[in-house]
Structure formats: C-alpha cells, structure tokens
C-alpha positions in Angstrom: 104.2 136.7 205.9 103.0 138.8 203.0 105.1 139.2 199.8 106.2 143.0 200.8 107.3 141.3 204.4 109.2 138.8 202.5 111.1 141.4 200.2 111.8 143.6 202.9 113.2 141.1 205.2 115.4 139.5 202.2 116.9 143.3 201.5 117.4 144.3 205.3 119.3 141.0 206.1 122.7 141.6 207.5 123.0 144.5 205.9 120.6 147.2 206.8 120.5 148.6 210.5 117.3 149.9 212.2 118.1 153.6 211.1 118.3 152.1 207.2 114.9 150.6 207.8 113.2 153.4 209.3 114.5 155.6 206.1 113.3 152.9 203.7 109.8 152.6 205.2 110.0 156.6 204.6 110.9 156.3 201.1 107.9 153.7 200.7 105.4 156.0 201.9 106.4 158.8 199.9 106.7 156.5 196.8 103.3 154.9 197.4 101.5 158.2 198.1 102.6 159.0 194.1 101.5 155.9 192.9 97.8 156.5 192.5 99.0 159.4 189.6 101.2 156.7 187.9 99.1 156.2 184.5 97.6 159.9 184.8 101.2 161.5 184.8 102.8 159.3 182.3 99.6 160.2 179.7 100.6 163.6 180.7 104.2 163.3 179.7 105.2 165.0 182.8 104.9 165.2 186.8 103.9 168.1 189.0 107.0 170.4 189.8 105.9 170.3 193.3 107.0 166.2 193.9 110.7 167.7 194.0 109.6 170.0 196.7 108.1 166.8 198.8 111.1 164.9 197.9 113.3 167.7 198.9 111.5 167.9 202.6 111.9 164.2 203.4 115.9 164.5 202.6 115.7 162.4 199.7 117.5 164.7 197.3 120.7 165.1 199.1 121.1 161.7 201.1 125.1 161.7 200.6 125.3 165.3 200.0 126.8 167.9 202.7 125.2 168.7 205.9 126.0 172.3 205.8 124.2 172.5 202.5 120.9 170.5 204.0 122.1 167.1 202.7 121.9 164.0 205.2 125.6 163.4 204.7 124.6 159.4 204.7 126.4 156.4 202.9 125.4 154.4 199.8 123.3 151.9 201.8 120.8 154.8 202.3 120.8 155.6 198.8 120.3 152.1 197.9 117.1 151.8 200.1 115.9 155.0 198.5 116.4 153.6 194.9 114.8 150.2 195.9 111.9 151.9 197.5 111.3 154.4 194.8 109.9 151.5 192.5 106.6 151.8 194.4 105.7 154.9 192.8 105.0 152.7 189.9 106.3 155.4 187.6 109.9 155.3 186.2 110.0 158.5 184.7 109.3 160.1 188.0 112.1 158.0 189.4 114.5 158.9 186.6 113.8 162.7 187.4 114.0 162.3 190.8 117.5 160.4 190.7 118.9 162.8 187.9 118.7 165.5 191.0 119.7 163.6 193.7 122.4 161.2 192.2 123.4 162.4 188.7 123.4 166.3 188.6 124.0 167.4 192.0 126.7 164.7 193.1 130.0 166.4 191.4 128.6 170.2 192.7 128.8 168.8 196.2 132.2 166.8 195.4 134.0 169.8 193.9 131.9 173.0 193.8 132.9 176.0 195.4 131.1 177.3 198.5 129.2 179.9 196.4 128.1 177.5 194.0 126.8 175.2 196.6 125.0 177.9 198.2 123.4 179.3 195.4 122.9 176.2 193.2 123.2 173.0 195.5 121.3 173.8 198.6 118.2 175.0 197.1 118.4 171.5 194.8 118.4 169.5 197.8 115.2 171.2 198.9 113.7 170.5 195.9 113.2 174.4 194.9 115.4 173.8 191.9 115.2 171.3 189.3 118.8 170.1 188.2 119.6 168.5 185.3 123.0 166.8 183.9 124.0 167.7 180.2 126.5 165.3 178.9 125.0 163.5 175.9 125.0 165.1 172.6 124.0 164.2 169.3 126.8 162.9 168.1 127.8 160.8 171.4 126.3 159.7 174.4 128.4 157.3 176.0 131.7 158.7 174.5 132.3 161.6 176.4 135.5 162.3 175.1 133.9 163.0 171.9 131.8 166.3 173.2 131.5 169.3 170.9 129.5 171.8 173.1 132.4 174.5 173.4 132.9 176.9 176.2 135.6 179.9 175.1 137.0 181.9 177.8 136.4 185.8 177.2 137.7 187.5 180.6 135.4 186.6 183.4 133.0 184.7 181.4 132.9 181.5 179.8 130.8 181.9 176.0 129.1 178.2 175.3 127.8 177.3 172.2 126.6 173.7 170.9 123.8 171.5 171.5 123.0 168.8 174.2 120.3 165.6 173.7 118.7 162.9 176.0 118.7 165.4 178.6 116.3 164.4 181.4 114.4 167.2 183.4 115.5 169.6 180.3 112.5 171.4 179.7 112.3 172.7 182.9 115.6 172.7 184.8 116.6 175.7 186.7 120.2 174.5 186.2 122.2 172.1 184.4 125.5 170.6 185.3 127.0 171.0 181.9 129.9 169.2 180.5 131.9 171.2 177.8 135.1 171.3 175.5 137.8 174.3 176.8 140.8 172.5 175.6 141.9 170.3 172.8 140.1 167.4 171.4 139.9 164.4 173.6 139.2 163.7 177.1 141.5 166.3 178.2 140.5 169.4 177.3 136.9 169.0 179.2 135.7 170.9 181.8 132.1 171.3 183.9 130.0 174.5 184.6 127.0 175.0 186.7 124.6 176.7 184.0 121.8 178.6 184.8 118.8 178.2 182.4 117.9 181.5 182.8 120.6 182.6 180.5 120.4 184.7 177.5 121.0 182.3 174.1 119.5 179.0 175.4 116.7 177.5 174.6 114.9 174.2 174.6 114.2 172.6 171.2 111.5 170.1 172.0 110.6 167.1 174.6 111.3 163.8 173.2 108.5 161.4 172.8 109.5 158.1 174.4 108.1 154.9 174.4 108.8 154.5 178.2 109.7 156.7 181.5 106.8 158.8 179.8 106.3 161.4 182.5 110.1 162.7 182.9 110.9 165.2 180.3 113.7 164.5 177.9 114.5 167.3 176.0 117.2 168.6 173.6 118.8 171.7 174.6 121.0 174.7 172.1 123.2 177.0 173.3 124.1 180.0 171.1 126.6 182.8 172.6 125.5 181.9 176.5 127.8 183.9 178.7 128.3 182.2 182.4 130.6 183.7 185.1 134.0 181.6 185.2 133.3 181.3 189.0 130.5 178.6 188.1 133.2 176.0 186.9 133.2 172.9 189.0 137.0 171.9 189.9 139.9 172.8 187.6 139.5 173.8 183.8 140.2 170.9 181.2 139.8 168.3 184.3 136.5 167.5 183.9 136.3 164.0 182.3 137.7 162.4 185.4 134.9 163.6 187.4 132.1 162.6 184.7 133.8 159.1 184.8 133.2 159.0 188.6 129.7 160.3 188.3 128.8 157.5 185.9 129.7 154.8 188.3 127.0 156.3 190.7 124.6 156.8 187.9 124.9 152.7 186.7 124.9 151.7 190.2 121.4 153.4 191.3 120.1 152.2 187.6 121.2 148.6 188.6 120.0 148.8 192.3 116.6 150.0 191.0 116.4 147.5 188.2 116.8 144.6 190.7 114.0 146.1 192.5 111.7 146.7 189.9 112.0 142.9 188.8 111.3 141.9 192.1 107.8 144.0 192.5 107.0 142.8 188.8 107.6 139.1 189.8 105.2 139.5 192.8 102.8 141.3 191.0 102.7 138.5 188.4 102.3 135.8 190.9 98.9 137.5 192.7 97.6 138.0 189.2 98.4 134.2 188.3 97.0 133.0 191.8 93.7 135.0 191.1 93.6 134.2 187.1 91.9 131.2 186.2 92.6 129.6 182.6 90.8 126.1 181.8 89.6 125.6 185.1 92.5 126.4 187.3 94.7 129.4 188.3 97.6 130.1 185.7 99.8 129.9 188.8 98.9 125.9 189.4 100.7 125.4 185.4 104.1 124.0 185.8 105.8 126.2 183.0 105.0 129.5 185.0 106.0 128.2 188.2 109.2 127.1 186.7 109.9 130.4 185.3 108.9 132.2 188.5 111.3 130.5 190.2 114.4 130.7 187.8 113.4 134.6 187.6 113.6 134.9 191.6 116.9 133.0 191.7 118.4 135.1 188.8 116.9 138.2 190.7 118.6 137.5 194.0 121.8 137.1 192.3 121.5 140.3 190.9 121.0 141.7 194.0 124.0 140.1 195.8 126.2 141.2 193.0 124.5 144.7 193.0 125.0 144.9 196.7 128.7 143.6 196.2 129.2 146.8 194.1 127.6 148.9 196.8 130.0 147.8 199.3 133.0 148.4 197.1 131.7 151.9 195.7 131.1 152.9 199.4 134.7 152.2 200.5 136.1 153.3 197.2 134.4 155.3 194.2 137.1 154.1 191.8 137.8 150.9 193.1 134.0 149.5 192.0 134.2 149.9 188.1 134.4 146.4 187.3 131.6 145.6 189.8 128.9 148.3 189.2 129.6 147.5 185.2 128.9 143.8 185.7 125.7 144.5 187.8 124.4 147.1 185.6 124.8 144.7 182.6 123.9 141.5 184.5 120.6 143.1 186.0 119.8 145.6 182.7 119.9 142.1 180.3 118.1 140.0 182.7 115.2 142.4 183.3 114.5 142.5 179.9 113.6 138.7 180.2 111.7 139.2 183.5 109.4 141.7 182.4 108.7 139.9 179.0 107.6 136.7 181.3 105.7 139.0 183.5 103.8 140.7 181.0 103.2 137.3 179.3 101.6 135.9 182.4 98.8 138.9 182.4 98.1 137.8 179.1 95.9 140.7 177.0 95.5 142.9 180.3 99.3 142.8 180.4 99.1 144.6 177.1 96.9 147.9 178.1 98.1 150.7 179.8 96.0 150.2 183.0 98.1 147.6 184.2 101.7 148.6 185.7 103.2 145.7 184.2 102.5 146.8 180.5 104.1 150.4 181.3 107.1 148.5 183.5 108.0 146.3 180.5 108.4 149.7 178.3 110.0 151.5 180.9 112.5 148.7 181.5 114.2 148.9 178.3 115.9 152.0 178.9 118.3 150.1 181.5 120.3 148.5 178.7 120.7 152.0 176.7 121.0 154.9 179.5 124.2 155.4 181.2 125.9 153.2 178.8 124.6 150.7 177.0 125.1 146.8 177.5 127.4 147.0 174.8 129.4 149.8 176.2 129.4 147.8 179.5 130.6 144.8 177.6 133.8 146.8 176.3 134.6 148.1 179.7 134.7 144.6 181.1 137.0 143.5 178.1 139.4 146.7 178.9 139.3 145.6 182.9 139.8 141.9 182.0 142.9 142.9 179.9 141.2 141.0 177.0 
C-alpha cells in the first residue's frame, strides 16, 4: 500500500462515508492541479483570481452554506475532508485565501444575513465570482476583539465608517469585507457586523504586507474614511456582533487545526521518501536510528492530534458553542507540534531543505503562522485557563 493510500485509509476509517470519500477525491484532484504553480505563485506574491472561480465551480466555497444560495448544505465532516486535502496544493497561501472565503468571511453572512444580502454577496462568493475578506483585526489588537476601534456612526439609512484594519487576507482584491465595527460603547457589547463593498468612496488599501510564509495570499492594511454603506448591509442586530465573531473564530481555529494536522503528515511522508532515496555515509538516511525514532514519535503525536481534532469536529458539528474547549486544545496542540515536526522534516533534507524549490522549506515558514493567526498559542492557553476555572 502506498503512502497516499495509507493516509486516506487512516482518515476514512470509521468516520467518513463513501460520499465523503468521493468528495475528498474531488478536492485532492483540484489541489494537485494547483501544486505545479506553488513556487511560481509564492514568488509572485499572489495567485490568479481564476482559482476562486475554479473552487466555486466544484462547490468548495459553500460546503456548509444554504443550498438556496448555491451552497451544498453539508456538515463539518465534509469541511474536514476539504481542509485535509487542500494541503496537496503545496501552497499555504492559496489555502489560506480559499479558507477565508469559505470558512471565515462568509459563514456569518450565511447564518444571520438577510435574504437580500445573501443574494447580493453570499451567492456570488460561493460561485467564486466575488472575493471575500474578513475585517476584524486592527493595529491595536488582533485577538482582542473587544478592543475594536473602527467606528460606524448611524446617519439616516447609512452607516458612516472610519478606521483601519490590519492583517486582512484577500484584502488587496476583495470585492467585499465582512466587517466588524464599533456602533456602541466600549467593550464587547458595542460591536456590530456589516457587509462592506470595497467600491465605496473613501475606502483604500494601504499596502500588501510582505510575509515570511503564506506568500501567495495577499495580506493588507485597509483604511476607511467617511465610507457610507446602507444600514440594510448590517448582519444581525446592532451591537450584537461580538457573539457571532466568537462563534466564527471557533470555525476558523478548527479548520486551522485540521489543515495543520494534514500538513504535518504530508511533510513526514515527504521526509520519509527523501530519506529513503538520499544516502549519507554509504547508506540511506532513513537507516539511521535517530531519524527512525523521530519519525515514529512524530507520527504518534500527529495521530493524537488528529484524534483530538476529530473529537472537536464531532462536538462542533453537534453544538457550535459546545466545543470551545476541544477546538482550543486542538489548535494549541497541533500548532505547537507542527513547529517541531516541520523542523525535523527540514533537517532530514539537509541543505536541500533550505532552498525554496523544495516544498519542505516553504512548509516550514508557512506553518509558523498556525501559532499566531486566529489567536496565538498564548491566547489559546488563556482561554483554557478560564474554561478550566484556574
């Protein structure tokens, strides 16, 4: 049995149905078709807009969204297969951009948007015809959502928006932003959510930020100067946005953990293949006991991370607010483990692991984001301290 067959068998065992498996194959084929451009797009710092349309045509941008708006109306196990197979693009930047579209910027619209807003924004986003971004983080706070300072002042039938956002994936070319704004007093009780079309007067992109990893996903700073959007673009009730952002964060952290686990296993399999072919001192690198021990230790830990993550998926599938503890643990454990796994995978490759032509070098820099984005590992620990009553 080859490595890919082993991996699919482990993931499918007792969890995934034939329908899930068929969907998995579709995502894998799509991802592998993009892989040949991985280095090219990283060097360019962007990938073609057409990739969103290709993903939309396959239904990948609305897996759990309402069928009446073009979504598939499926569950989190399909999203799990999607996140696991997407690592075959060999390009974390592409994956990040697509995940923002499918699992970060649009779920809130699907959940609480009006029919009018869904027709105007969600439907074309699911098709990949419009690119979406999520606008929460600001220069003064990323994980601290209650500290948001971008304001939306009510003026008749409009909101007038002023402020700045930072670290916004898809920010340089988004057609709309699911935007968190302050409409009330300080703290979590004064936050609302709006859909913000980027063709509004007064909006501009500051610059695309240069990053050490996830290079092909554009990450922007955004500015809002007296931008007017109609009140009908608000999502849900005024000053009630904090709860929806927190629920959305759970989904964001969960897909991050799922993709992280799959990425670690892919890197290990690549390392084993390289170590089997590469010789040092007259024998294959894989024959050295130090690497055999490290590999099986990592595979054991990866399997533990997968089971923790699957447990979180199962609970989240049943109750979105009932899996915070498990999702937080999964992201923390998988994210910290990945730093060690990718370090050793890179080390096995020796000098070749240090050149960008080898996927392991890009995976090593890309994986660093998992302990920062969507809430740092330190924030995950603080959440768990509270949940455990410590």
